[in-house]
C-alpha positions as protocol buffer text, in pm:
chain_id: "A"
residue {
  index: 1
  type: MET
  ca { x: -871 y: -3927 z: -5506 }
}
residue {
  index: 2
  type: GLY
  ca { x: -782 y: -3866 z: -5889 }
}
residue {
  index: 3
  type: TRP
  ca { x: -896 y: -4232 z: -6000 }
}
residue {
  index: 4
  type: TYR
  ca { x: -966 y: -4245 z: -6326 }
}
residue {
  index: 5
  type: PRO
  ca { x: -1379 y: -4503 z: -6364 }
}
residue {
  index: 6
  type: GLY
  ca { x: -1186 y: -4575 z: -6695 }
}
residue {
  index: 7
  type: ALA
  ca { x: -864 y: -4822 z: -6572 }
}
residue {
  index: 8
  type: THR
  ca { x: -837 y: -5055 z: -6345 }
}
residue {
  index: 9
  type: ARG
  ca { x: -703 y: -4945 z: -6093 }
}
residue {
  index: 10
  type: MET
  ca { x: -341 y: -5172 z: -5896 }
}
residue {
  index: 11
  type: GLU
  ca { x: -259 y: -4997 z: -5643 }
}
residue {
  index: 12
  type: LEU
  ca { x: 133 y: -4985 z: -5565 }
}
residue {
  index: 13
  type: GLN
  ca { x: 182 y: -4940 z: -5183 }
}
residue {
  index: 14
  type: PRO
  ca { x: 325 y: -4860 z: -5020 }
}
residue {
  index: 15
  type: GLU
  ca { x: 391 y: -4539 z: -5262 }
}
residue {
  index: 16
  type: SER
  ca { x: 33 y: -4452 z: -5189 }
}
residue {
  index: 17
  type: ASP
  ca { x: 77 y: -4333 z: -4899 }
}
residue {
  index: 18
  type: ALA
  ca { x: 371 y: -4188 z: -4879 }
}
residue {
  index: 19
  type: GLN
  ca { x: 465 y: -4062 z: -5110 }
}
residue {
  index: 20
  type: PRO
  ca { x: 415 y: -3647 z: -5171 }
}
residue {
  index: 21
  type: ALA
  ca { x: 53 y: -3550 z: -5303 }
}
residue {
  index: 22
  type: ILE
  ca { x: 59 y: -3277 z: -5611 }
}
residue {
  index: 23
  type: ARG
  ca { x: -113 y: -3054 z: -5828 }
}
residue {
  index: 24
  type: PRO
  ca { x: -80 y: -3235 z: -6135 }
}
residue {
  index: 25
  type: THR
  ca { x: -76 y: -2928 z: -6434 }
}
residue {
  index: 26
  type: GLN
  ca { x: 98 y: -3167 z: -6693 }
}
residue {
  index: 27
  type: PHE
  ca { x: -21 y: -3574 z: -6889 }
}
residue {
  index: 28
  type: ILE
  ca { x: 308 y: -3685 z: -7008 }
}
residue {
  index: 29
  type: VAL
  ca { x: 310 y: -3964 z: -7201 }
}
residue {
  index: 30
  type: HIS
  ca { x: 594 y: -4292 z: -7191 }
}
residue {
  index: 31
  type: SER
  ca { x: 661 y: -4624 z: -7425 }
}
residue {
  index: 32
  type: ILE
  ca { x: 815 y: -4883 z: -7132 }
}
residue {
  index: 33
  type: VAL
  ca { x: 1061 y: -5098 z: -7401 }
}
residue {
  index: 34
  type: ALA
  ca { x: 830 y: -5386 z: -7390 }
}
residue {
  index: 35
  type: PRO
  ca { x: 465 y: -5526 z: -7481 }
}
residue {
  index: 36
  type: TRP
  ca { x: 368 y: -5571 z: -7107 }
}
residue {
  index: 37
  type: THR
  ca { x: -14 y: -5520 z: -7007 }
}
residue {
  index: 38
  type: PRO
  ca { x: -127 y: -5259 z: -6746 }
}
residue {
  index: 39
  type: LYS
  ca { x: -90 y: -5606 z: -6477 }
}
residue {
  index: 40
  type: ARG
  ca { x: 259 y: -5704 z: -6613 }
}
residue {
  index: 41
  type: THR
  ca { x: 376 y: -5371 z: -6583 }
}
residue {
  index: 42
  type: TYR
  ca { x: 187 y: -5313 z: -6285 }
}
residue {
  index: 43
  type: GLU
  ca { x: 409 y: -5584 z: -6113 }
}
residue {
  index: 44
  type: TYR
  ca { x: 757 y: -5397 z: -6253 }
}
residue {
  index: 45
  type: TRP
  ca { x: 699 y: -5145 z: -6034 }
}
residue {
  index: 46
  type: ARG
  ca { x: 563 y: -5330 z: -5721 }
}
residue {
  index: 47
  type: ASP
  ca { x: 901 y: -5586 z: -5791 }
}
residue {
  index: 48
  type: SER
  ca { x: 1170 y: -5497 z: -5962 }
}
residue {
  index: 49
  type: THR
  ca { x: 1188 y: -5074 z: -5895 }
}
residue {
  index: 50
  type: ASN
  ca { x: 1155 y: -4786 z: -5741 }
}
residue {
  index: 51
  type: LEU
  ca { x: 1019 y: -4600 z: -5995 }
}
residue {
  index: 52
  type: GLU
  ca { x: 622 y: -4608 z: -6076 }
}
residue {
  index: 53
  type: SER
  ca { x: 396 y: -4375 z: -6331 }
}
residue {
  index: 54
  type: HIS
  ca { x: 2 y: -4350 z: -6279 }
}
residue {
  index: 55
  type: PHE
  ca { x: -107 y: -4557 z: -6507 }
}
residue {
  index: 56
  type: GLY
  ca { x: -46 y: -4791 z: -6752 }
}
residue {
  index: 57
  type: LEU
  ca { x: -134 y: -4881 z: -7125 }
}
residue {
  index: 58
  type: GLY
  ca { x: -170 y: -5215 z: -7248 }
}
residue {
  index: 59
  type: TYR
  ca { x: -170 y: -5278 z: -7657 }
}
residue {
  index: 60
  type: ASP
  ca { x: -550 y: -5323 z: -7657 }
}
residue {
  index: 61
  type: GLY
  ca { x: -572 y: -5011 z: -7467 }
}
residue {
  index: 62
  type: SER
  ca { x: -649 y: -5169 z: -7133 }
}
residue {
  index: 63
  type: LEU
  ca { x: -558 y: -4939 z: -6896 }
}
residue {
  index: 64
  type: GLY
  ca { x: -447 y: -4972 z: -6509 }
}
residue {
  index: 65
  type: GLN
  ca { x: -376 y: -4675 z: -6259 }
}
residue {
  index: 66
  type: TYR
  ca { x: -125 y: -4753 z: -5952 }
}
residue {
  index: 67
  type: ILE
  ca { x: -62 y: -4456 z: -5847 }
}
residue {
  index: 68
  type: GLY
  ca { x: -339 y: -4175 z: -5775 }
}
residue {
  index: 69
  type: THR
  ca { x: -270 y: -3872 z: -6003 }
}
residue {
  index: 70
  type: HIS
  ca { x: -273 y: -3638 z: -5656 }
}
residue {
  index: 71
  type: THR
  ca { x: -14 y: -3796 z: -5592 }
}
residue {
  index: 72
  type: ARG
  ca { x: 350 y: -3734 z: -5674 }
}
residue {
  index: 73
  type: ALA
  ca { x: 479 y: -4078 z: -5966 }
}
residue {
  index: 74
  type: ASP
  ca { x: 813 y: -4112 z: -5979 }
}
residue {
  index: 75
  type: ALA
  ca { x: 833 y: -4133 z: -6378 }
}
residue {
  index: 76
  type: THR
  ca { x: 911 y: -3801 z: -6503 }
}
residue {
  index: 77
  type: GLY
  ca { x: 1248 y: -3632 z: -6432 }
}
residue {
  index: 78
  type: ALA
  ca { x: 1258 y: -3316 z: -6228 }
}
residue {
  index: 79
  type: ALA
  ca { x: 849 y: -3355 z: -6408 }
}
residue {
  index: 80
  type: ASN
  ca { x: 797 y: -3551 z: -6073 }
}
residue {
  index: 81
  type: ARG
  ca { x: 674 y: -3302 z: -5869 }
}
residue {
  index: 82
  type: ARG
  ca { x: 794 y: -2949 z: -5801 }
}
residue {
  index: 83
  type: PRO
  ca { x: 882 y: -2753 z: -5556 }
}
residue {
  index: 84
  type: ASP
  ca { x: 595 y: -2564 z: -5537 }
}
residue {
  index: 85
  type: GLY
  ca { x: 399 y: -2866 z: -5529 }
}
residue {
  index: 86
  type: THR
  ca { x: 302 y: -2904 z: -5893 }
}
residue {
  index: 87
  type: GLY
  ca { x: 348 y: -3165 z: -6080 }
}
residue {
  index: 88
  type: ALA
  ca { x: 221 y: -3477 z: -6391 }
}
residue {
  index: 89
  type: VAL
  ca { x: 44 y: -3698 z: -6462 }
}
residue {
  index: 90
  type: SER
  ca { x: 253 y: -3955 z: -6569 }
}
residue {
  index: 91
  type: LEU
  ca { x: 198 y: -4286 z: -6849 }
}
residue {
  index: 92
  type: GLU
  ca { x: 403 y: -4577 z: -6979 }
}
residue {
  index: 93
  type: SER
  ca { x: 258 y: -4774 z: -7221 }
}
residue {
  index: 94
  type: ALA
  ca { x: 294 y: -5108 z: -7379 }
}
residue {
  index: 95
  type: SER
  ca { x: 584 y: -5072 z: -7701 }
}
residue {
  index: 96
  type: ASN
  ca { x: 836 y: -5291 z: -7865 }
}
residue {
  index: 97
  type: LEU
  ca { x: 1147 y: -5344 z: -7673 }
}
residue {
  index: 98
  type: GLU
  ca { x: 1349 y: -5082 z: -7940 }
}
residue {
  index: 99
  type: ALA
  ca { x: 961 y: -4860 z: -7859 }
}
residue {
  index: 100
  type: SER
  ca { x: 1019 y: -4787 z: -8250 }
}
residue {
  index: 101
  type: ASP
  ca { x: 594 y: -4900 z: -8345 }
}
residue {
  index: 102
  type: PRO
  ca { x: 383 y: -4653 z: -8330 }
}
residue {
  index: 103
  type: TRP
  ca { x: -2 y: -4657 z: -8088 }
}
residue {
  index: 104
  type: THR
  ca { x: -210 y: -4896 z: -8122 }
}
residue {
  index: 105
  type: ALA
  ca { x: -551 y: -4730 z: -8234 }
}
residue {
  index: 106
  type: GLU
  ca { x: -771 y: -4883 z: -7965 }
}
residue {
  index: 107
  type: GLN
  ca { x: -449 y: -4725 z: -7757 }
}
residue {
  index: 108
  type: VAL
  ca { x: -459 y: -4368 z: -7885 }
}
residue {
  index: 109
  type: GLU
  ca { x: -841 y: -4354 z: -7799 }
}
residue {
  index: 110
  type: THR
  ca { x: -770 y: -4463 z: -7418 }
}
residue {
  index: 111
  type: LEU
  ca { x: -471 y: -4180 z: -7500 }
}
residue {
  index: 112
  type: ILE
  ca { x: -752 y: -3864 z: -7584 }
}
residue {
  index: 113
  type: GLN
  ca { x: -1000 y: -4026 z: -7357 }
}
residue {
  index: 114
  type: LEU
  ca { x: -767 y: -4021 z: -7092 }
}
residue {
  index: 115
  type: GLY
  ca { x: -622 y: -3681 z: -7174 }
}
residue {
  index: 116
  type: VAL
  ca { x: -986 y: -3536 z: -7177 }
}
residue {
  index: 117
  type: TRP
  ca { x: -1041 y: -3661 z: -6853 }
}
residue {
  index: 118
  type: LEU
  ca { x: -732 y: -3537 z: -6683 }
}
residue {
  index: 119
  type: HIS
  ca { x: -825 y: -3154 z: -6829 }
}
residue {
  index: 120
  type: GLN
  ca { x: -1235 y: -3133 z: -6716 }
}
residue {
  index: 121
  type: THR
  ca { x: -1123 y: -3291 z: -6363 }
}
residue {
  index: 122
  type: GLU
  ca { x: -767 y: -3132 z: -6333 }
}
residue {
  index: 123
  type: GLY
  ca { x: -712 y: -2864 z: -6542 }
}
residue {
  index: 124
  type: ILE
  ca { x: -505 y: -2971 z: -6742 }
}
residue {
  index: 125
  type: PRO
  ca { x: -488 y: -2677 z: -6946 }
}
residue {
  index: 126
  type: LEU
  ca { x: -562 y: -2741 z: -7400 }
}
residue {
  index: 127
  type: ARG
  ca { x: -188 y: -2702 z: -7506 }
}
residue {
  index: 128
  type: ILE
  ca { x: 151 y: -2899 z: -7588 }
}
residue {
  index: 129
  type: CYS
  ca { x: 429 y: -2781 z: -7270 }
}
residue {
  index: 130
  type: ARG
  ca { x: 611 y: -2480 z: -7359 }
}
residue {
  index: 131
  type: THR
  ca { x: 841 y: -2470 z: -7125 }
}
residue {
  index: 132
  type: ALA
  ca { x: 948 y: -2740 z: -6820 }
}
residue {
  index: 133
  type: ASP
  ca { x: 722 y: -2596 z: -6630 }
}
residue {
  index: 134
  type: ASP
  ca { x: 440 y: -2490 z: -6838 }
}
residue {
  index: 135
  type: PRO
  ca { x: 118 y: -2689 z: -6791 }
}
residue {
  index: 136
  type: GLY
  ca { x: -20 y: -2867 z: -7030 }
}
residue {
  index: 137
  type: PHE
  ca { x: 46 y: -3245 z: -7222 }
}
residue {
  index: 138
  type: GLY
  ca { x: 401 y: -3350 z: -7390 }
}
residue {
  index: 139
  type: TYR
  ca { x: 559 y: -3671 z: -7414 }
}
residue {
  index: 140
  type: HIS
  ca { x: 918 y: -3771 z: -7215 }
}
residue {
  index: 141
  type: ARG
  ca { x: 1192 y: -3665 z: -7438 }
}
residue {
  index: 142
  type: GLN
  ca { x: 1022 y: -3304 z: -7461 }
}
residue {
  index: 143
  type: PHE
  ca { x: 1282 y: -3163 z: -7214 }
}
residue {
  index: 144
  type: SER
  ca { x: 1532 y: -3243 z: -7056 }
}
residue {
  index: 145
  type: GLU
  ca { x: 1429 y: -3143 z: -6745 }
}
residue {
  index: 146
  type: TRP
  ca { x: 1184 y: -3492 z: -6786 }
}
residue {
  index: 147
  type: ASN
  ca { x: 1409 y: -3644 z: -6951 }
}
residue {
  index: 148
  type: PRO
  ca { x: 1801 y: -3636 z: -6735 }
}
residue {
  index: 149
  type: ASP
  ca { x: 1936 y: -3940 z: -6939 }
}
residue {
  index: 150
  type: GLY
  ca { x: 1859 y: -3835 z: -7293 }
}
residue {
  index: 151
  type: HIS
  ca { x: 1637 y: -4136 z: -7436 }
}
residue {
  index: 152
  type: SER
  ca { x: 1423 y: -4079 z: -7695 }
}
residue {
  index: 153
  type: CYS
  ca { x: 1147 y: -4214 z: -7544 }
}
residue {
  index: 154
  type: PRO
  ca { x: 878 y: -4262 z: -7647 }
}
residue {
  index: 155
  type: GLY
  ca { x: 1006 y: -4292 z: -8001 }
}
residue {
  index: 156
  type: ASP
  ca { x: 997 y: -4076 z: -8363 }
}
residue {
  index: 157
  type: ALA
  ca { x: 666 y: -4289 z: -8440 }
}
residue {
  index: 158
  type: ARG
  ca { x: 430 y: -4231 z: -8115 }
}
residue {
  index: 159
  type: VAL
  ca { x: 701 y: -3866 z: -8091 }
}
residue {
  index: 160
  type: ARG
  ca { x: 439 y: -3789 z: -8467 }
}
residue {
  index: 161
  type: GLN
  ca { x: 138 y: -3920 z: -8353 }
}
residue {
  index: 162
  type: PHE
  ca { x: 144 y: -3718 z: -7969 }
}
residue {
  index: 163
  type: LYS
  ca { x: 147 y: -3403 z: -8254 }
}
residue {
  index: 164
  type: GLU
  ca { x: -58 y: -3519 z: -8533 }
}
residue {
  index: 165
  type: VAL
  ca { x: -252 y: -3726 z: -8372 }
}
residue {
  index: 166
  type: VAL
  ca { x: -376 y: -3778 z: -8033 }
}
residue {
  index: 167
  type: PHE
  ca { x: -274 y: -3413 z: -7885 }
}
residue {
  index: 168
  type: PRO
  ca { x: -554 y: -3286 z: -8181 }
}
residue {
  index: 169
  type: GLY
  ca { x: -790 y: -3535 z: -8083 }
}
residue {
  index: 170
  type: ILE
  ca { x: -788 y: -3477 z: -7680 }
}
residue {
  index: 171
  type: VAL
  ca { x: -858 y: -3061 z: -7810 }
}
residue {
  index: 172
  type: ALA
  ca { x: -1159 y: -3204 z: -8049 }
}
residue {
  index: 173
  type: ARG
  ca { x: -1291 y: -3449 z: -7801 }
}
residue {
  index: 174
  type: ALA
  ca { x: -1301 y: -3150 z: -7520 }
}
residue {
  index: 175
  type: ALA
  ca { x: -1396 y: -2902 z: -7765 }
}
residue {
  index: 176
  type: GLY
  ca { x: -1708 y: -3121 z: -7814 }
}
residue {
  index: 177
  type: GLN
  ca { x: -1602 y: -3167 z: -8235 }
}
residue {
  index: 178
  type: ILE
  ca { x: -1568 y: -3474 z: -8192 }
}
residue {
  index: 179
  type: PRO
  ca { x: -1778 y: -3771 z: -7995 }
}
residue {
  index: 180
  type: GLU
  ca { x: -1659 y: -4007 z: -7876 }
}
residue {
  index: 181
  type: GLU
  ca { x: -1888 y: -4231 z: -8070 }
}
residue {
  index: 182
  type: ASP
  ca { x: -2015 y: -4178 z: -8445 }
}
residue {
  index: 183
  type: ASP
  ca { x: -2269 y: -4495 z: -8507 }
}
residue {
  index: 184
  type: MET
  ca { x: -2612 y: -4265 z: -8547 }
}
residue {
  index: 185
  type: PRO
  ca { x: -2658 y: -4314 z: -8915 }
}
residue {
  index: 186
  type: THR
  ca { x: -2774 y: -4023 z: -9043 }
}
residue {
  index: 187
  type: ALA
  ca { x: -3141 y: -3966 z: -9148 }
}
residue {
  index: 188
  type: ALA
  ca { x: -3024 y: -3971 z: -9596 }
}
residue {
  index: 189
  type: GLU
  ca { x: -2856 y: -4324 z: -9465 }
}
residue {
  index: 190
  type: VAL
  ca { x: -3178 y: -4474 z: -9275 }
}
residue {
  index: 191
  type: ALA
  ca { x: -3404 y: -4328 z: -9583 }
}
residue {
  index: 192
  type: ARG
  ca { x: -3223 y: -4482 z: -9867 }
}
residue {
  index: 193
  type: GLU
  ca { x: -3160 y: -4801 z: -9584 }
}
residue {
  index: 194
  type: VAL
  ca { x: -3553 y: -4878 z: -9577 }
}
residue {
  index: 195
  type: LEU
  ca { x: -3624 y: -4737 z: -9951 }
}
residue {
  index: 196
  type: THR
  ca { x: -3347 y: -5034 z: -10045 }
}
residue {
  index: 197
  type: LEU
  ca { x: -3453 y: -5302 z: -9807 }
}
residue {
  index: 198
  type: ASP
  ca { x: -3649 y: -5622 z: -9961 }
}
residue {
  index: 199
  type: GLY
  ca { x: -3735 y: -5921 z: -9730 }
}
residue {
  index: 200
  type: ILE
  ca { x: -4053 y: -5719 z: -9644 }
}
residue {
  index: 201
  type: ILE
  ca { x: -4308 y: -5546 z: -9802 }
}
residue {
  index: 202
  type: SER
  ca { x: -4550 y: -5846 z: -10016 }
}
residue {
  index: 203
  type: VAL
  ca { x: -4708 y: -5818 z: -10312 }
}
residue {
  index: 204
  type: PRO
  ca { x: -5076 y: -5917 z: -10459 }
}
residue {
  index: 205
  type: GLY
  ca { x: -4960 y: -6110 z: -10797 }
}
residue {
  index: 206
  type: ALA
  ca { x: -4511 y: -6051 z: -10760 }
}
residue {
  index: 207
  type: PRO
  ca { x: -4404 y: -6383 z: -10892 }
}
residue {
  index: 208
  type: ALA
  ca { x: -4320 y: -6631 z: -10678 }
}
residue {
  index: 209
  type: THR
  ca { x: -3916 y: -6617 z: -10721 }
}
residue {
  index: 210
  type: ASN
  ca { x: -3927 y: -6298 z: -10552 }
}
residue {
  index: 211
  type: PRO
  ca { x: -4252 y: -6221 z: -10307 }
}
residue {
  index: 212
  type: THR
  ca { x: -4175 y: -5982 z: -10106 }
}
residue {
  index: 213
  type: TRP
  ca { x: -4015 y: -5610 z: -10243 }
}
residue {
  index: 214
  type: THR
  ca { x: -3838 y: -5324 z: -10172 }
}
residue {
  index: 215
  type: LEU
  ca { x: -4047 y: -4985 z: -10084 }
}
residue {
  index: 216
  type: SER
  ca { x: -3939 y: -4824 z: -10410 }
}
residue {
  index: 217
  type: SER
  ca { x: -4066 y: -5059 z: -10646 }
}
residue {
  index: 218
  type: VAL
  ca { x: -4356 y: -5035 z: -10446 }
}
residue {
  index: 219
  type: GLN
  ca { x: -4353 y: -4698 z: -10451 }
}
residue {
  index: 220
  type: THR
  ca { x: -4283 y: -4760 z: -10893 }
}
residue {
  index: 221
  type: GLU
  ca { x: -4545 y: -4988 z: -10940 }
}
residue {
  index: 222
  type: ILE
  ca { x: -4743 y: -4823 z: -10754 }
}
residue {
  index: 223
  type: LEU
  ca { x: -4691 y: -4452 z: -10970 }
}
residue {
  index: 224
  type: LYS
  ca { x: -4721 y: -4681 z: -11259 }
}
residue {
  index: 225
  type: ARG
  ca { x: -5067 y: -4856 z: -11262 }
}
residue {
  index: 226
  type: ILE
  ca { x: -5177 y: -4519 z: -11149 }
}
residue {
  index: 227
  type: ASP
  ca { x: -5107 y: -4370 z: -11484 }
}
residue {
  index: 228
  type: ALA
  ca { x: -5204 y: -4660 z: -11621 }
}
residue {
  index: 229
  type: VAL
  ca { x: -5550 y: -4588 z: -11462 }
}
residue {
  index: 230
  type: ALA
  ca { x: -5479 y: -4243 z: -11614 }
}
residue {
  index: 231
  type: LYS
  ca { x: -5483 y: -4378 z: -11967 }
}
residue {
  index: 232
  type: THR
  ca { x: -5740 y: -4605 z: -11964 }
}
residue {
  index: 233
  type: GLU
  ca { x: -6003 y: -4351 z: -11820 }
}
residue {
  index: 234
  type: ALA
  ca { x: -5868 y: -4196 z: -12112 }
}
residue {
  index: 235
  type: ALA
  ca { x: -5927 y: -4421 z: -12347 }
}
residue {
  index: 236
  type: GLN
  ca { x: -6260 y: -4482 z: -12217 }
}
residue {
  index: 237
  type: THR
  ca { x: -6364 y: -4136 z: -12222 }
}
residue {
  index: 238
  type: ALA
  ca { x: -6268 y: -4084 z: -12613 }
}
residue {
  index: 239
  type: ALA
  ca { x: -6490 y: -4523 z: -12688 }
}
residue {
  index: 240
  type: ILE
  ca { x: -6810 y: -4313 z: -12565 }
}
residue {
  index: 241
  type: THR
  ca { x: -6766 y: -4005 z: -12673 }
}
residue {
  index: 242
  type: LYS
  ca { x: -6726 y: -4198 z: -13080 }
}
residue {
  index: 243
  type: LEU
  ca { x: -6943 y: -4394 z: -12963 }
}
residue {
  index: 244
  type: ALA
  ca { x: -7222 y: -4101 z: -12889 }
}
residue {
  index: 245
  type: GLY
  ca { x: -7138 y: -3976 z: -13298 }
}
residue {
  index: 246
  type: LEU
  ca { x: -7245 y: -4253 z: -13376 }
}
residue {
  index: 247
  type: VAL
  ca { x: -7629 y: -4278 z: -13245 }
}
residue {
  index: 248
  type: GLY
  ca { x: -7657 y: -3913 z: -13342 }
}
residue {
  index: 249
  type: SER
  ca { x: -7581 y: -4052 z: -13696 }
}
residue {
  index: 250
  type: GLY
  ca { x: -7814 y: -4292 z: -13759 }
}
residue {
  index: 251
  type: VAL
  ca { x: -7583 y: -4615 z: -13730 }
}
residue {
  index: 252
  type: ASP
  ca { x: -7723 y: -4869 z: -13657 }
}
residue {
  index: 253
  type: THR
  ca { x: -7685 y: -5095 z: -13326 }
}
residue {
  index: 254
  type: ALA
  ca { x: -7470 y: -5397 z: -13414 }
}
residue {
  index: 255
  type: ALA
  ca { x: -7175 y: -5104 z: -13564 }
}
residue {
  index: 256
  type: VAL
  ca { x: -7240 y: -4881 z: -13278 }
}
residue {
  index: 257
  type: VAL
  ca { x: -7160 y: -5209 z: -13077 }
}
residue {
  index: 258
  type: ALA
  ca { x: -6876 y: -5313 z: -13292 }
}
residue {
  index: 259
  type: ALA
  ca { x: -6701 y: -4938 z: -13311 }
}
residue {
  index: 260
  type: VAL
  ca { x: -6678 y: -4887 z: -12892 }
}
residue {
  index: 261
  type: GLN
  ca { x: -6554 y: -5264 z: -12863 }
}
residue {
  index: 262
  type: GLN
  ca { x: -6298 y: -5175 z: -13158 }
}
residue {
  index: 263
  type: ALA
  ca { x: -6219 y: -4860 z: -12944 }
}
residue {
  index: 264
  type: ILE
  ca { x: -6184 y: -5053 z: -12607 }
}
residue {
  index: 265
  type: ALA
  ca { x: -5969 y: -5323 z: -12749 }
}
residue {
  index: 266
  type: ASP
  ca { x: -5795 y: -5029 z: -12907 }
}
residue {
  index: 267
  type: ALA
  ca { x: -5744 y: -4824 z: -12565 }
}
residue {
  index: 268
  type: VAL
  ca { x: -5627 y: -5165 z: -12337 }
}
residue {
  index: 269
  type: VAL
  ca { x: -5341 y: -5292 z: -12609 }
}
residue {
  index: 270
  type: ASN
  ca { x: -5208 y: -4901 z: -12600 }
}
residue {
  index: 271
  type: VAL
  ca { x: -5220 y: -4849 z: -12276 }
}
residue {
  index: 272
  type: HIS
  ca { x: -5097 y: -5248 z: -12175 }
}
residue {
  index: 273
  type: VAL
  ca { x: -4733 y: -5146 z: -12463 }
}
residue {
  index: 274
  type: ASP
  ca { x: -4754 y: -4766 z: -12263 }
}
residue {
  index: 275
  type: VAL
  ca { x: -4713 y: -4953 z: -11926 }
}
residue {
  index: 276
  type: THR
  ca { x: -4487 y: -5288 z: -11992 }
}
residue {
  index: 277
  type: GLY
  ca { x: -4252 y: -5116 z: -12284 }
}
residue {
  index: 278
  type: GLN
  ca { x: -4390 y: -5465 z: -12458 }
}
residue {
  index: 279
  type: GLU
  ca { x: -4691 y: -5557 z: -12654 }
}
residue {
  index: 280
  type: SER
  ca { x: -4805 y: -5876 z: -12604 }
}
């Protein structure tokens, strides 16, 4: 039990079967002071020491799990397993040789995802541990009971990240305030993209240099042409009205025809000027 689906399982034996069970109440993060992959960390636990963590985190965010979260791992002093059977889930993360570098963005994201899973599946409460025995989230040097050697793990930069980025990220993600991925465009972004997408809509009479228009250009052109039609209609109405007046005054046919032709010509010129902004 207690195997995280987001990690590659690299089970340590005999530790995984031989070490006593725990009820996990804390998640404590470490830096391993080496730029190791999860596999290299596994090999170190397996071949070089009787210590181990539950998880190993690479620079690229890759995660290995060596022991189930319901089994003791020996990376965090007295927090490994207490007399009441509670204990800490521990994670070692790749770092430089001084443990002075911050976690990468990929490491931060994996820490947040794992923290949410531990909260949801193991019930670890969404708070930073207030004492060495208090359930919650923490970092190795936080209490001397966890760090009897008194070293600076996981390093100043990562302690700051834990407080300002990682733990707040776990809380927000667990509360549903921040989705794991936010790649969906907004309605406004979709509308803007559709309106300004060129190369799709063919427009009759478009210049050869750009035979297709954006939707916004098509809409503009339609409105311009509707306006031109309305102005032409108005000019024709004026011409007809003038024609009717001339006919009623007994003017000869030739004069009527000339007057109508001139009125229509004037209307076409006026409409062209209104639509294009220049007279041709």
